C-alpha positions, 0 to 999 in steps of 0.5 A: 726909230723904235723899229730900227731899235727892235731889229738891232736887238733881234741882230744882237740875239741872232749874232752868236749863232750866225757867228758860230755857223760862219766860223765852223761851216759843215761841222755837226758840232756847231748846234751843240756849240750854238746851244751852248752859247744860249744856255751855257750847258754843253750836251756832249760834255754834260758841263755848264760854261759861264763864258759860253753864256756870256758869249751868247747873251752880252751882245743882247744885253748890250743892245738893249741897254743901248736901245732903251738906255741911251734914249732915256738918258737923252730925255732926262737930260733934255729936261735939265 
């Protein structure tokens, strides 16, 4: 089961980049959009955007919370 959880986390980490590539196929600006999703920094405008950072990292944080938190809560409830 831990291997499945690992792949859920990896998939959630890669999902924003794959989403951008599929949304704008062949667009040369897609690399900037992907980098903005993971760093929050737009290299073209020179601005920092918290919304882009959320778009890139919230799926991964949610997957980590689910794959680590749910089994932990389940084990705590089993002991009660």
